[in-house]
N, C-alpha and C positions, 0 to 999 in steps of 0.2 A: 464549356465545363459541364453544363446541365446535360448535354447530349452524352458526354463521356460518363457521367454518373448513372444515367438511365441504362447505358449499355454495358456497364462494368460487370465482371463475373461475380457470382454469388459470394465467394469468400471475401473478395475485396469490398463488396457492398456491406457485408456483416461487419468487417473490420472498421470501415468508415462510420457505420452507425454507432459502434461502440465508442470510437474516438470522439464522435460528435457529442455523445452523451457526457463523456468526461469533460469536454470543453464547456458544455452548457452548465454542468455542475460547478464549474469554477466561477460562474457568473451569477448563479441564482440558486435558491433552495432546491435541492433535488426533488422534493415533494411537488414542486410546481412544474417540473419537466414533464411534458406530455408527448405523446406520439405525434401530435400535430406540430409541436414546436421542434421536435427532432426532424420531422420530414421537411418542415419549412427551412430549417438551417441547411439541410442537404439539397434543397431544391427538388424534392421529390413529393409524391403523394403518400398518404398513409398506407394506401393499398400496396405500394411498392415495398414499404417496410415489412408489411405482414406477409409478403412472399418469402421472406427469409427468417422471420421470427413469428411464432404462433400468436403471441400477444405481448403486451407491455412487460409482463413478468419475465418472459423469456428474454427480452432485451436486457433487463436488469441482471439476469443470470449471466448473459453473455458479457456484460460489463464486468461483473464480479470475477468471471473466469479470466478476462483480459488483465485485470489488476493483479490477480493472484499469480498468473503465469509470469508476468513481467517482473513483479516485485521479487518473487522467489528466485527467478533467474539472476537478478542483480545480487541477491544475497549469496547465492551459490558461487557466483563469479568472484565475490569479495572474499569468500572463505578459502583462501589459499592454504592448503594443508602444510606447506613448508614454512609458513610464517608462524611466529609465536602466537599462542591463542589470544592473548590480550590485544595484540595488534589486529588479529582477525576480527575480534569484537568491534574494534574501532572502525575497521573497514566496512563491516556490516552496518554499523550505526550510520556512517556517512553515506553509504549506498542507499539506505532507506530514505535519509534526508534528501538526497539528490533526486530520488524518484518523486518525492512529494513536491519538491521545488519545481520540477519539470512538469508535473501534472497536478496543479493545485486543486483540481476538482475532485481528486481521489478521496481526500479526507472527508469532504462533505458527503459524498455518496456512500462511503463506508459507514459513517456515523448514522446516516439516514436508514440504511438497511439494518444496522444493529439495533436500532430503536424499535423495529417491528416487534409487536407482541407475539406474532406467530412465526413459525419456521418457514420462511420463504426459500425458494431455490437459491436465490442470491445470498441470503444469509447463511445457508448451509455451506456454500462455497467459501464464504469469508471465514466462517467458523473453522472449516477444514484447513484453510490457509494459516490461521493463527495457531492451530495445533501443530502444523508442520514447522512453523516459525519457532515456536517454543522448543520443539524437539531439536532443531538445529542449534539453537542457543544452548540448550542443555549439553549437547555433544561438545561444543566449544568450551563451555565452563568445566566439563569433566576433564577435557584435555589440559586446561589451565591448572586444575587441581593436581593432576598427575605430575605436572612440571613444577609445582610449588609456586605458581604465579599468583594464586589467590589464597585467602585465609583458609586455614584447615577447617574451621567451623562454619564456613560459608554455606548458607542455605541457598542451594543452586536454583531451586524453584522460585524463591523470592527474588533472586538476582535476575532471573529471566523476566519475571514480572516487572521489576524495576527498569530493566533495559527498555522494554516495550513502552512502559509508562512514561519514561523520560521523553521518548519520541512523541507520544501522544500529548504530553504536556506542552512540548514545543509547538506542536501543530495547533492546539487549542489557543495558545497565546498568540500565535501568528494570525489565526483566523480573527481573533478579537481585534488585533491591531490592523487587520485588513491588508496584511502583507505576508502571504504564505511563503513567498520566495525568500523573505528575510530570515528564515530559519537557518539558512546556510551560514550566516555570520555567527550565530550564537551556538550552534550545534557542537563545535569542537570544545568549547568551554564546558558545556553541559556533560559531554562524554568524559572530560577530564575529571569532573567531580564524581561521576559514576565509577570511573576506574579507581580513583583513590579510595572509594568506599569499599571495594571488593578485593583490592590487591593485597598480597601478603606483605606484612610490614607496613601497611598503610602508606605506600610510596607517595 
C-alpha cells in the first residue's frame, strides 16, 4: 500500500490528502491537524505532500473545495425540478444530513475555518458555497410561493436562514452527544417542524 501511495498520480494524491484530512477532523480538533499527522496517516513524508500543495493553507483550501463540490452536487441532485418545491426542500435537507453523516469530520473543519478572524482561502471557498446554497434555497422557496405552497407573507430570506440553521443545530447537538451519524434519526422530525412553519395553511 505504501508503494502504491508513493507512486500514485498527482490528482489521486491530492484527493487522498483531502479525504485524509476529512477523516482526521472526525477524530480530533481540526486545529490540531498538522501536515506531519496528515503525512503519517498516509504513510508519506511531509515533502511528498508539499509536492502537490504549496503549504498547509493550500491543503485546507483543497479540503474546502472538496466539501463544497460534493455537497453542492448532492443538493443539485436532490433538487428535482419536476417535484413539488416543498418536497425538493425535504430532499435537499436530507441530502445535506446524509453528507454530514457520511463525513462527520466536515462540520468540525467548516466551523474551524469559519472561526478564523482573517479571510483565508478556505474560508472564502466556504463563504462562496454558503452564498450559492442560499441562492438555491431562495429559488426553491420562490417556486413554492408561486405554487401557493408557502405562506403569502413568508420572509424567504429568513426561511433560507432557518433551513440552514436547523441543519447546523442538529450538527452541533450531535457533536455534543458524540454521535454525528445519529442526526439521521432526528432530521425528518426537525424538517417536519420547519415545513409546518412555512407551509400555506400551516399544514
